[in-house]
C-alpha positions as CSV (number, residue, x, y, z in Angstrom):
1,M,160.2,-39.9,212.5
2,N,161.6,-37.2,214.9
3,R,162.4,-37.7,218.6
4,I,159.2,-36.1,219.9
5,T,157.0,-38.4,217.8
6,R,158.9,-41.5,218.9
7,I,158.5,-40.4,222.6
8,L,154.7,-39.9,222.1
9,F,154.3,-43.3,220.4
10,S,156.3,-44.9,223.2
11,L,154.0,-43.4,225.9
12,F,150.9,-44.6,224.0
13,G,152.5,-48.0,223.8
14,V,152.9,-48.1,227.5
15,L,149.3,-47.3,227.9
16,A,148.2,-50.0,225.5
17,A,150.5,-52.7,227.0
18,W,149.4,-52.1,230.6
19,P,148.7,-55.6,231.9
20,A,144.9,-56.1,231.8
21,Q,145.3,-59.5,233.5
22,A,146.5,-57.9,236.7
23,Q,142.9,-57.9,237.9
24,N,142.7,-61.7,237.9
25,Y,143.3,-63.5,241.2
26,D,142.6,-67.2,241.7
27,G,140.4,-67.2,238.6
28,I,138.4,-64.3,240.0
29,N,138.1,-61.1,238.0
30,D,138.6,-58.7,241.0
31,P,136.9,-55.3,240.4
32,A,139.2,-53.5,242.9
33,T,142.4,-54.2,240.9
34,G,140.4,-53.7,237.7
35,W,139.5,-50.2,238.9
36,D,143.1,-49.4,239.9
37,H,144.2,-50.6,236.5
38,L,141.7,-48.4,234.6
39,W,142.5,-45.4,236.8
40,N,146.2,-45.8,236.0
41,E,145.4,-45.8,232.3
42,V,143.3,-42.6,232.6
43,L,146.2,-40.9,234.4
44,I,148.6,-41.9,231.7
45,D,146.1,-40.8,229.1
46,I,145.5,-37.3,230.4
47,T,149.2,-36.9,231.1
48,V,150.1,-37.7,227.5
49,I,147.4,-35.3,226.2
50,G,148.5,-32.6,228.6
51,V,152.2,-32.9,227.5
52,I,151.2,-32.8,223.8
53,F,149.1,-29.6,224.2
54,G,151.7,-28.1,226.6
55,I,154.5,-28.6,224.1
56,A,152.4,-27.3,221.3
57,A,151.4,-24.2,223.2
58,I,154.9,-23.4,224.3
59,Y,156.3,-23.9,220.8
60,M,153.7,-21.5,219.3
61,M,154.3,-18.9,222.0
62,I,158.0,-18.9,221.2
63,R,157.8,-19.4,217.4
64,Y,155.2,-16.8,216.7
65,R,155.8,-14.2,219.4
66,A,155.9,-10.6,218.4
67,K,159.4,-9.2,218.1
68,S,158.4,-5.6,218.2
69,P,155.3,-3.5,219.0
70,E,154.8,-2.9,215.3
71,D,154.6,-6.6,214.4
72,V,151.2,-7.7,213.1
73,G,150.3,-11.4,213.0
74,S,149.1,-13.1,209.9
75,A,148.0,-16.6,209.3
76,K,148.9,-18.7,206.2
77,P,145.9,-19.7,204.2
78,L,145.1,-23.4,204.3
79,S,143.7,-25.5,201.6
80,S,140.3,-27.2,202.2
81,A,142.1,-30.6,202.6
82,R,144.5,-29.3,205.2
83,A,141.8,-27.4,207.1
84,W,139.6,-30.6,207.3
85,G,142.7,-32.7,208.1
86,W,143.8,-30.5,211.1
87,A,140.2,-30.5,212.4
88,L,139.3,-34.2,211.9
89,I,142.5,-36.2,212.4
90,P,143.2,-34.9,216.0
91,A,139.5,-35.3,216.9
92,A,139.4,-38.8,215.6
93,I,142.6,-39.8,217.6
94,F,141.2,-38.4,220.8
95,M,137.8,-39.9,220.3
96,A,139.3,-43.3,219.6
97,D,141.2,-43.0,222.8
98,D,138.0,-42.0,224.7
99,F,136.1,-44.9,223.2
100,F,138.9,-47.3,224.2
101,L,138.7,-46.1,227.8
102,S,134.9,-46.2,227.8
103,A,134.9,-49.8,226.5
104,K,137.3,-50.8,229.3
105,G,135.0,-49.0,231.8
106,W,132.0,-51.1,230.6
107,T,134.1,-54.2,230.9
108,L,134.9,-53.3,234.5
109,W,131.2,-52.6,235.2
110,N,130.4,-56.1,234.0
111,A,132.9,-57.5,236.5
112,Y,131.2,-55.5,239.3
113,R,127.9,-57.1,238.3
114,Q,129.0,-60.7,237.9
115,V,129.1,-62.3,241.4
116,P,131.4,-65.4,241.7
117,E,129.6,-68.7,242.3
118,N,131.4,-69.4,245.6
119,A,130.7,-65.9,247.1
120,L,129.8,-65.7,250.8
121,E,126.3,-64.0,251.0
122,I,125.7,-61.5,253.8
123,K,122.6,-59.3,254.2
124,A,123.2,-55.7,255.0
125,T,120.5,-53.3,256.4
126,A,121.0,-49.6,256.6
127,Q,119.2,-47.2,258.9
128,M,119.8,-43.8,260.4
129,Y,122.7,-44.0,261.3
130,S,124.1,-47.5,261.4
131,W,124.7,-50.7,259.5
132,E,123.5,-54.2,260.5
133,F,124.9,-57.4,259.0
134,D,123.0,-60.7,258.9
135,Y,125.1,-63.8,258.4
136,G,122.2,-66.2,258.6
137,N,121.3,-68.7,261.3
138,G,120.5,-65.8,263.7
139,V,124.0,-64.3,263.6
140,L,123.8,-60.5,263.5
141,A,126.6,-58.0,263.9
142,D,127.2,-54.2,263.6
143,E,130.6,-54.9,262.1
144,L,131.4,-56.6,258.8
145,L,133.6,-59.6,259.3
146,V,134.7,-61.7,256.4
147,P,137.2,-64.5,255.7
148,V,140.4,-64.1,253.6
149,G,140.3,-65.5,250.1
150,Q,136.6,-65.9,249.6
151,P,134.5,-63.4,247.5
152,V,131.7,-61.7,249.5
153,V,128.4,-60.5,248.1
154,L,126.2,-58.1,250.1
155,R,122.5,-58.0,249.6
156,M,121.4,-54.6,250.9
157,T,118.3,-52.7,251.8
158,S,117.3,-49.7,253.9
159,M,114.9,-49.3,256.8
160,D,114.2,-45.6,256.2
161,V,115.9,-43.3,253.6
162,L,118.4,-43.6,250.8
163,H,121.9,-44.5,251.9
164,S,125.0,-45.4,249.9
165,F,127.4,-48.2,250.9
166,F,131.0,-47.3,250.1
167,L,133.8,-49.8,250.9
168,T,136.9,-47.7,250.0
169,E,139.5,-50.4,250.3
170,F,137.8,-52.6,247.7
171,R,136.6,-49.8,245.4
172,V,133.0,-50.7,245.6
173,K,129.9,-48.5,246.1
174,E,126.2,-49.0,245.7
175,D,123.1,-47.2,246.7
176,V,120.9,-48.8,249.5
177,M,117.2,-48.1,249.2
178,P,114.0,-48.9,251.1
179,G,111.8,-51.4,249.5
180,R,114.5,-52.7,247.2
181,I,117.5,-55.1,247.4
182,T,120.7,-54.0,245.8
183,Y,124.0,-55.8,245.8
184,L,127.8,-55.5,245.5
185,W,130.6,-57.9,245.8
186,F,134.3,-57.8,246.7
187,H,137.3,-60.1,247.1
188,P,139.3,-59.8,250.3
189,R,142.7,-61.3,249.6
190,E,144.7,-60.5,252.8
191,P,143.9,-59.8,256.5
192,L,143.2,-56.2,257.2
193,E,141.0,-53.7,259.0
194,T,139.2,-51.0,257.1
195,F,135.8,-49.3,257.3
196,V,132.5,-48.8,255.4
197,T,130.8,-45.5,255.3
198,C,127.6,-43.9,253.9
199,V,128.3,-41.5,251.1
200,E,124.7,-40.4,250.4
201,F,123.5,-37.6,252.7
202,C,120.9,-39.2,254.9
203,G,120.3,-36.8,257.8
204,T,122.0,-35.0,260.6
205,G,123.9,-38.1,261.7
206,H,125.2,-38.9,258.2
207,S,128.8,-38.1,259.1
208,V,129.0,-40.7,261.8
209,M,127.4,-43.6,259.7
210,A,130.6,-45.6,259.5
211,T,131.5,-49.0,260.9
212,A,134.5,-51.4,261.0
213,V,135.3,-54.0,258.3
214,K,137.6,-56.8,259.3
215,V,139.1,-59.4,257.0
216,L,140.1,-62.4,259.2
217,P,142.2,-65.5,258.5
218,V,139.9,-68.4,257.8
219,D,140.5,-70.1,261.2
220,D,139.8,-66.9,263.0
221,Y,136.6,-66.3,261.0
222,T,135.4,-69.8,261.6
223,A,136.1,-69.4,265.4
224,W,134.2,-66.1,265.5
225,M,131.3,-67.5,263.5
226,T,131.1,-70.6,265.8
227,E,131.0,-68.4,268.9
228,A,128.5,-66.0,267.4
229,K,126.2,-68.9,266.4
230,A,126.4,-70.3,269.9
231,E,125.4,-66.9,271.4
232,A,122.6,-66.5,268.9
233,D,121.3,-70.0,269.8
234,A,121.4,-69.3,273.5
235,E,119.5,-66.0,273.0
236,A,116.9,-67.8,271.0
237,V,116.4,-70.5,273.7
238,A,116.2,-67.7,276.4
239,D,113.6,-65.8,274.4
240,A,111.6,-69.0,273.8
241,A,111.7,-69.8,277.5
242,G,110.6,-66.2,278.4
243,T,107.7,-66.4,276.0
244,E,106.5,-69.7,277.4
245,S,106.6,-68.4,281.0
C-alpha cells in the first residue's frame, strides 16, 4: 500500500470515527450538536473527494502532457472487465458514502421530530411582522425567554400568511402556517442572548421580522415568570372590573 493510499484511508477513518455521541447531553439527543456533527462530516467528505480528484487531475496533466506540437495522444485499449471496473467501483464507493451521510441525515431528522418528555411548551404566533409567545396562564411576551437546561418545544401557527421560524443558534427551522400547528424543539444549555427571524418572504416588512431570544438562569427565569404572571393577573382583574362597570 503506497503512501497516498494510506493517507486517504486515514482521512476516511477520521470521518468514520467522528464521535456520534457528541450530540447527547443529559440524556437528551440535541439536534443542534447533531447538526454540527453531520455538517463536519460533510465538510470532511467533500474535502477528501476534492483532494482525490485534484491529485488525479494534476497527475494526468503532468504525466500525459504533450511534449511537442507534433505529439498526438492515444489511449490504451481496456478490456471489458477493466472498463466496467473503472466505471462501477468508484461509483459504488461514492454512492456508499452518500448513502452513509443520507442515513445519518434521516437519523438527525428523527431527533428533530422527537420532543423530550420534560420539554417546556410555549405557543408561538406569527403575524406581519412580529412574533408573540404564549406561556400559558395569561402570560404573553414579544420576546422568547426560556430557562437554562430544559428542552423547549414551540407549538406554532400564523395569523395571516406563511412564515418560517429560524432559530440560528440552535439550528432549528420550521414553517409557520395559518390554520395549522407546526412544532420544533431545542435544548438551551447555557445562558445567552440570540434572536429568531423569519426566513420565508412574507411581505414588505419581512426583513424586520426578528425578535430577541434570551436563555436565562433558572432562578432568573422563575423570577421573570412570577412577575409576568402577577402582571397578567392584575390586567385580568382590571379588565373584569371595567367590564362590570
